[in-house]
N, C-alpha and C positions, 0 to 999 in steps of 0.2 A: 519488667524494668521499663519505666517511662522516662524518655529523654526529653520530651517536649510536651507543651500543653495540648497540642493537637492530638497526641496519642493517648491522652488520659482517659477520655470517655470510653473508647473501645477496650482499653486495658482493664478498666474497672468493671465493664460489663462481663468480660470473660472471667475475671477473678470472682465476681459475685456468683456467676453460674457454677463455677467449679466448687465454691464454698457451699452453696446451697445444696448441690447434688451430693457432695461428700459428707457434709456435716449438718445439713438442715438449717443452716444459719448463714445468711448472705452478708452479714456485717463485715466490714473491712477495716484494717489498720494500715495507714499510710506511714511508711518509714523512710528515713534517709537512705539513699542508695550509696553503697560503698563498693566501687568497682576495684577489682584486683585485690580484694581482701581475702583473708583466711577465715574459715569457719572452725573455731576452736571452742570446745566445750569442756566443762569441769564436772567431774563426778563427785557428788557430795553424798554424805551419809549422816543421818541424825537419829538418835534414839529418843525415847520418851523421858530420859533422865537429864536432859539439858545438854548432852554432848553432841557436837556437830563437827565433822571434819571433811576435808576433801582428799581425793586420791589422785590428784594430778589431772592433766588434760588429755584430750584426744583431738587430733587434727582431722577434720572431716571435710577438707576443702575440695576433694575430687568428687564432683557431683554432676548429675545430668537432671535437668528440670528441677533443680533445687532439692534433689533427693540423693542421699549419700551412696557412694559406691565403694570408696576406699577410706578406711579409718586407721589411724596410727597413733602411737604414743611411745616416747614423747614427741611433741611437735617439733619439726626442724626449726621453727621460728620462735620457740619459747625457751628462754634461759631460766636459771634458777630464780632470779629476782622477779621476772615477769610471772613465772608460775606462782610465786608466793602472792603477788598482788592480785592476780586473777582468782586464785584460790580463796583469798580473804574476801573478795567481792562476792563470790559464789556462796560462801558460808554465811556471809552477812545477809544475803537475800533469803536463804533458807531459814535462818533464825528469825528474820523479820515477820515471817508468816507462821512461826511455830511448827515448822515442817518436821515430820518424822518418817524415816525410811530412806530408800534410795531415790536420788533425784539427779537430774543433769541440768546444769545451768549453761546455756549456750550464748556465745559471744561472736561478734565479728571483730577480727583483729586486722588493723591496717599496717602499712609498711613502717610506721613510726612507733610500733609497739603500743598504740592506743587501742582500747577495746570498748565495744558497745554491747550492752545487753540486748538479746533478742527475745528469749523465752526460757522458761523452765519446764522441762518434761518431768512430770511427777511419777516416774517409774524407772525401771531398768531399761536401757536402750539396747537395740539390736547389737550395738558394738561393745557392750560391756565386757565380752571376753578379752578385748585388748587390755583393759585395765587389770583383769584377773591374771593374764599372762605376765604383766609387768610387775605386779605386786605379790602374786601368789595367793591372794585372798579369794575365797568363794563368796561372791556377792549375793548369790541366791540364798545361800545359807545365812548370811548376815541379815537379809530381809526377813527370813522366817524367825530368827532369834530376836530381832528388834521388835517384830510384831508380837512376839510372846512376852515382851516386857524386859528383855535382857539389855544390858549395856553394850555399847560398841566394844569389840575386843581389843582395840588399839587406840592410842592417842595420836594426835597429829604429829607429835615429835617421833613417834615410833614407826611411822609410815616410811617404807623403803621401796625404791624402784630398781629393777634389775634388767638391763639390756634394752631391747627394742621389740615392739610387737606391731604387726600390721594385719588388718582384716580386709577381705574383699567380699562383696555380696554377689554371689552367683545368681543371675536372674534369667528367666525364660523370656528373653527379648532379643530383638535383632538390631544391633548397633548400626548396621548398614542401612536400615530403614527407619532412621531417627528413633531408635530404641523402641520400636513398636512391640508391645507385649505379645507373647505367644502362648498358646495353650495346646494341649494335646498329650500324646503318650510319650513317656520317656522309655525308649526301646531298650537302652542299656545304660546302667548307672553304676559307676565304680569310683568313689572319691579317693584321692590320694591318701595314703596312710602315713605320710611324713609330717603332716600338720594336723591341727585340731579342725575337725570338720563337723559342723552341726547341720543336720538335715532330717527330713522325715520321708526320704525317697526310697524307692526300690525299682528295679527294672520292671517295666510293664505298668508302672503307676501313671496316673493321669495328673496333669497340671491343669487346674481349673481356671476358667477365665474370670472368676468372680472375686479373686483376691489379689494382693500385691504379687508382682511377678518374681519376687525373690524365692529361690528354691533351696538355697544352701548358703552357708557362710564358711569361709576357710580362714584360719588364723595361724600365722607363723610367728615364732619368737626366736630371736637370735641375740648374740652378744652385742652386735652392732646393727645399725639400720640396714647397711648393705647386705649383711648376712640374712636378716629377716626378709628383706625384699627379694633377694635371689632365691631363697628357699621357697617363698610363696609363689614366685613365678614358675619355678620348676614343678611345684605341686599342682598348679593349674594345668601345666602341660600334661602331667600324668593323670589328671582327673578325666574320667570317661563319662561324657554326658551326650548320648546319641539319641536321635529321634526327632528333636525339634530344636530350633535355633536357640542358642544361649550367648551370653556375653563372655564366655570363658576365654577365648583368644584375645578379645578386646582387653580384658583385665590384665592378662599377661603382658600385652603390649604397653599398657599404661605403666605397669611396674618397671618395665625396661626402658621407658622413655627417658631421654637425657634430662629433661627439665624436672621430671618427678625424681629421678635418681639423685639429683643434687639438692633435693628438698625445696624446690622453688615453686611448686604447684600452688595456685590460688583457686578461688571459686570460679574463675573464668578459664581455667586450664583446658577443660574439654571443649568449650565453645571455640577456642582458638586452634583446635587441631582436628585432623581427620585421620583416623586410624583405618588403614585399608583392611577389608575383609580378606582372609586367606582364600585364594582361589585354587581349585584343584588343578594339578598339573597332569601331564600325560601319564606319569607313573601312578598317580592316584586312580585315574580311570582304568588303567590296566590292572591294578590290584583289585579294584572293585569287580571288574569283569571276571577275573580269574577266580575270585572268591565266590561270585555268583555261580559260575560254572561248576566249581568244585563242590559247593554246598548244596546247590539246588537239584543235582542229579538229573539234568535235562536229558531227554532222549537222544539228542544229537551226540552226547558223549557216550551213551550206552550202546548204540547200534554197532553191529559187527562190521568190521572193514578190514581188508587186507593191506590198507595203506597205513604206514606208521605215523602219518600226519593227519590231524583232524582239525576242522575249523568250524566256527559258528559266527554269526553276525548278531550283535547286540545293539540296543539303543538305550543308553543311559542318559537321562534327561533328554537333551536334543542332540546328543553326540553319537554318531554312528561309530561302532567299534568292530573291526574285523579281528577276532581272536583266534589265534592258531595254537595248537597244542602238539608238541612233538618231543619224544624222548624225555618226558617229565618236565618240560619247560613250556611256559606260556609266552606268547609273543603278541603284543599289541602296541607297536611303537617302541616299547622296551621289552626286555626279556626278564622273566622272573620265574621262580619256582616256589610252589607252596609246599613247604617241608612237612608241616603238620598243622592240624587244627585241634586245639585243645579248648573245648567249650566255646566261648565267644572270643577266642584269641587265636590268630593265625601266626604261625612262624614261617616267614618267607625269606627268600634270598633274592636280593636285587642288587645289580651292579657289583656282585662279588661279596656283598655284606649281608649278614643276617639281621632281621629286625622283627619285632613282634607288633602285630597290628590288631588292636581290639576291633571287633566288628559284629554286626548282626544283620541278618536278612529278615525284614519284617514289613508287612503291609505293602508289599510291592516295591520295596526299596532296599538298597544296600547302604547301610550306615557304617562308617569307619572313622577311626581316629588315627591321625598320623602327624608327627612333627608338631604336636600341640594343637593342631587344628581338627575340627570335626566336619565331616562331609556326609551328605546324603545324596545318593544317586537314585532317581526314580527309574525303574525298569519299564521301558516302553517297547521291549523287544517283540512282544506278541500283541501289540495294540496297533490300530490304524494310526496313521500319521496325524499329528496335531498341527493345525494351521498356525504358523508363526505369526506373532504380533496380534493375536486375537484379543489379548487383554487391553491393548490400546486402540485397536482398530475396529472393534465390533459395536461401538456406540453404546456400551454399557458400563456404568460405574457400579462396581460391586464392593461389598464390605471386605476389607482385608483382615478383619479380626472379629472376635466376640465383643459386643459392647452395647451401649444404649445410645440412641440418636438424641444428642443434646440439642441440636438445632438444624434446621433446613434453610439454606440461604438461596434457594432456587425454586422457580415455578415454571410450569409449562409455557413455552413461547419466549422465555427470557433468554437473552444472550449473556453469557458469563465470560469474563476476561481471563486471560492466562494467569494461572496461579491463584485465582480467587477461590476460596473454600466454598464448595457447593453444599457439603454435609459436614457437620461436626459430630464426631463420635466420642463418647466418654467410655474409657476402659481403665480400670484399676486406678481411680482417682485422678486421671489425667485426661485432657481433652485433645483430640487429634482432628485437625482440619483436613478434609479430602478435596484436593484440587486436581486440575488437569493441565497438561503442558501446552495447550493451545486453546484459543477461543472456541466456544461451542454454543449451540443453541439447544436449549432443553426441550425435549419432546414430551417426556412424562416423568413424574416423580412418584416413586412407589413406596415411600415411607413418610412418616410424620414424626415430629418430636415426641420422644418418650418410648418409641418402638425399640424392642430388643432385636438385635441382628446377630448373625453368625457369619463366619467366613464364606464368601461366595453369594451372600444375600444380595439380590438386585436392589439398588438404591435409586438410580436415575438412568434414563435412556436419553441419548443426545445425538447430535449430528454436528459436523463442522460448521462454524459460523461463517 
């Protein structure tokens, strides 16, 4: 988004770079900026016999970096008359090019119900299950039948909509770090069974750094928008995705946000908000410590003693925990009992109430899901202490992710201002500038544009300016 002429050159350079690297074509289209608009798309379908219809709209306004995260239908901003006008425009666009098959015509919708054409995607979209849930039609089957020369199975007048449907894109990314893409092993995966879940995951599977970070999509249908929204938020809470950061809790918070709940979210919705990452509480640390002790079979618990009380010290992340065990109860700030462990789920008693906690101990960490949040506690109990602040104070800028070095904006001997990007990394079709919170003088640069890097790869060495 360019707000002044002074910003244009830099914005065009970044856009050209992203386009060239993603598509091999650096040409740009300049469009009028509509702030506070909605992103509303129309699903069209045409056969080779001259029939072309639309199946209503999908509202895709909740986005980060212009990429959709939440899609729903019907749109809270579209009434029957507007749906007909947008549908007619979308069908006219498809007919104008002799289109055959499934397509999506995308528009921006302003607050006065005026809409502007953006593009047509000549395929089924990620969010097509929203339309399937609302209409009952199998759009993949339609594609195959139309490709085989068959006519569309319904006319425009026969299309009916039932209830409300919402989809969220579950992504391996960290919302607390500007949605930084994540890769690695999914230690434990168990999607909720109360909604439609589309994925190709299994526990122990790897999330590659080479593709889009979306790992699953969850779709809920209800008689009303609130019913679908609450059902989907509860399904996100119940979904277990442990081992690497995801946007699961973030998506649930979006669905429960007051502005989204009343149907007022526009394309600037996320830019105007900060959703706090769930932070582990004392009870979460205590549960992790108790599960580690119960599950790992440490010698401290196995040695003979004539004392009814036993204790051990653990270090989870950088938190020291003194864990006591006496008469079947663990104490570490709170008291809890591990009643049973059934596979990767623990049945515990905490504050007089029973709860089930999905968990797994893998690769030196305890991963657990509780209260809709996912936590990973690295076990440093048997490792030498780590110097605090090393990431900021050791004069080394390292890569936070897998990616390609798109640009290097620093050279040895140069002084770099606070917040100025030293390195630009490209990952999953997006560019990420790496800056420092204070002025520095560059001592040495260890990468060049085009280099492939992984997490921890040394990029630049520096000293305070």
